[in-house]
C-alpha positions, 0 to 999 in steps of 0.5 A: 407660169402658175405663180406668175398668172396667179399673181397677175403677172401676165406680161412677165409670163409672156416675156419669159415664155417668148424668150425661153421656150425656143431654148428648152425641150418640153416633155409630156407623159405618153398617152398610155401612162395617163391611167397611172395618174390617179393611183400615183396621186393616191399613193403620194397625195399630190395634186394633178399637176405635181403627179403629172410632173413626177410621172414625166420625170420618172418616165424620162429618168429626169430630176425635179428641181423645186421649192415645193415641199409637196414633192417630198412625198415622191422622193421614193420614185423620183430624184427631187432637188429642193431649193429651200435646202440649199439656202 
């Protein structure tokens, strides 16, 4: 969504969302963990969005699959699979 909207691909995002959202589960950070966001961001140097994703993955014991090298800063806490390493 971030990439599509940044590149003015609003229609593609709308189509994607209508097709995929009914087939996936969306996880969110428990309210009690929001206070851990600033400290984790300082620790890793990640922005808010990436910090949020890491904490959700950590809480639910999930892996992150990404092409964003920024997540290399979080691999001590979260299992991260990088697509660029597979190419």
